[in-house]
C-alpha positions as CSV (number, residue, x, y, z in Angstrom):
1,M,121.4,103.7,103.4
2,I,119.3,100.9,101.6
3,D,121.1,99.5,98.5
4,K,118.8,97.8,95.8
5,L,119.9,95.0,93.3
6,K,117.8,93.7,90.5
7,V,119.3,91.3,87.8
8,S,117.5,88.9,85.4
9,R,118.5,86.1,83.2
10,V,116.8,83.4,81.0
11,V,117.9,80.0,82.1
12,N,117.1,76.4,80.4
13,A,114.8,75.1,83.0
14,D,111.2,75.3,83.4
15,T,109.6,77.7,86.0
16,Q,108.8,74.6,88.3
17,R,112.2,73.5,88.3
18,C,113.3,77.0,89.2
19,H,110.8,77.3,91.8
20,A,111.7,73.9,93.3
21,L,115.5,74.9,93.4
22,V,114.7,78.3,95.5
23,A,112.1,76.5,97.6
24,D,114.7,73.7,98.7
25,V,116.3,76.2,101.2
26,E,118.3,73.3,102.9
27,S,120.0,72.5,99.4
28,Y,121.6,76.1,99.2
29,G,124.8,74.8,100.4
30,S,125.2,72.9,97.3
31,W,125.1,75.9,95.1
32,V,125.6,79.2,96.9
33,S,129.1,79.7,96.9
34,D,129.5,82.0,100.2
35,L,127.0,80.1,102.3
36,R,128.7,78.3,105.1
37,E,125.5,77.0,107.0
38,V,121.7,77.1,106.9
39,S,119.4,75.8,109.4
40,V,115.5,75.7,109.1
41,G,113.5,77.2,112.0
42,A,109.9,76.7,110.7
43,R,107.9,75.2,108.1
44,D,104.4,75.6,106.9
45,D,101.7,73.0,106.4
46,Q,102.9,72.1,103.1
47,G,106.4,71.5,104.4
48,R,107.9,74.6,102.7
49,V,110.6,76.5,105.0
50,T,109.0,79.5,106.3
51,E,111.8,80.6,108.5
52,A,115.6,79.9,108.0
53,T,119.0,81.1,109.6
54,F,122.0,81.5,107.5
55,R,125.8,82.0,108.1
56,V,127.6,83.4,105.2
57,A,131.2,84.5,104.2
58,A,131.1,88.2,104.2
59,M,134.1,90.7,103.7
60,G,136.6,88.4,105.5
61,R,134.3,87.6,108.4
62,S,130.9,85.9,108.7
63,A,127.3,87.1,109.1
64,T,124.4,85.6,110.4
65,Y,120.8,86.3,109.5
66,S,117.5,84.7,109.6
67,L,114.8,85.2,107.0
68,I,110.9,84.7,106.9
69,Y,109.7,83.3,103.6
70,D,106.3,84.2,101.7
71,Y,105.0,81.8,99.1
72,S,101.7,83.5,98.7
73,E,102.5,84.1,95.0
74,S,104.0,80.8,94.2
75,P,105.1,79.2,92.0
76,S,105.8,82.4,90.1
77,L,107.4,84.4,93.2
78,I,109.2,83.5,96.2
79,K,109.6,86.5,98.6
80,W,111.8,86.9,101.8
81,E,112.2,89.5,104.5
82,L,114.8,89.8,107.4
83,A,113.8,88.6,110.7
84,S,117.1,89.3,112.5
85,G,120.7,89.7,111.7
86,D,124.0,90.6,113.3
87,I,125.4,93.1,110.7
88,I,122.2,93.3,108.6
89,K,119.5,95.7,109.2
90,R,117.5,94.8,106.2
91,L,117.7,91.9,103.7
92,D,114.4,91.8,101.9
93,G,114.2,90.0,98.3
94,S,112.6,87.7,95.9
95,Y,113.0,85.5,92.9
96,R,110.4,85.9,90.3
97,F,109.9,83.0,87.6
98,D,108.3,84.0,84.0
99,G,108.2,81.2,81.7
100,L,109.0,82.2,78.0
101,I,105.9,81.9,75.9
102,D,107.9,80.7,72.8
103,D,109.8,78.1,74.7
104,P,108.3,76.8,78.2
105,R,111.5,74.9,78.7
106,Q,113.1,78.3,79.4
107,T,112.4,80.7,82.1
108,E,113.3,84.4,82.9
109,V,114.6,84.5,86.5
110,T,114.6,87.9,88.3
111,Y,116.4,88.3,91.4
112,E,115.7,91.6,93.6
113,L,117.4,92.4,96.7
114,A,117.1,95.3,99.3
115,I,120.1,95.3,101.6
116,E,121.1,97.6,104.5
117,L,124.0,96.9,106.7
118,A,124.4,98.0,110.5
119,V,127.9,99.4,109.6
120,P,128.7,101.8,106.6
121,L,131.0,100.5,103.9
122,P,133.0,102.3,101.2
123,G,131.5,102.2,97.7
124,F,134.0,99.9,96.3
125,V,133.4,97.4,98.9
126,K,129.6,97.7,98.4
127,R,130.1,97.1,94.7
128,R,132.3,94.0,95.2
129,A,129.7,92.6,97.5
130,E,126.8,93.4,95.2
131,G,128.9,91.5,92.4
132,R,129.2,88.4,94.6
133,I,125.6,88.6,95.6
134,A,124.4,88.8,92.1
135,H,126.8,85.9,91.0
136,A,125.4,83.7,93.7
137,A,121.7,84.8,92.8
138,L,122.1,84.0,89.0
139,D,125.5,82.3,88.1
140,D,125.4,79.7,90.7
141,F,121.5,79.4,90.3
142,Q,121.9,78.9,86.6
143,S,124.6,76.2,87.1
144,K,122.6,74.3,89.5
145,V,119.3,74.5,87.9
146,E,120.6,73.5,84.4
147,G,123.0,71.0,85.7
């Protein structure tokens, strides 16, 4: 079963700063709390990461997966999809950055994720995992981008 998560928040940073933080895949270890390791597999002609492999802490063990990044709608959207994973069958998502009209120093950040694991999990475990993902996606993001 595919679980979907969509969360939004207004942060005190302009859209360019938000986009730059998400596009800097190699820096994720400095702000994504459950990330243990990231390695870049490929870059495009502009130097942006197009493929990366991650190792994360997940429910008492680690999980490894590779993502393919899409910048075709940058700077307002960065998307990714799963290339491969050990316990993950699907991990497709995005960050959308919408500047506020009344204050361009603020951005509404929307994080979306569709995830499917190779092994079924009880509902309470899924909810706990979703909470951790949402925390990293917005709380950790906000702390870093505003810091």
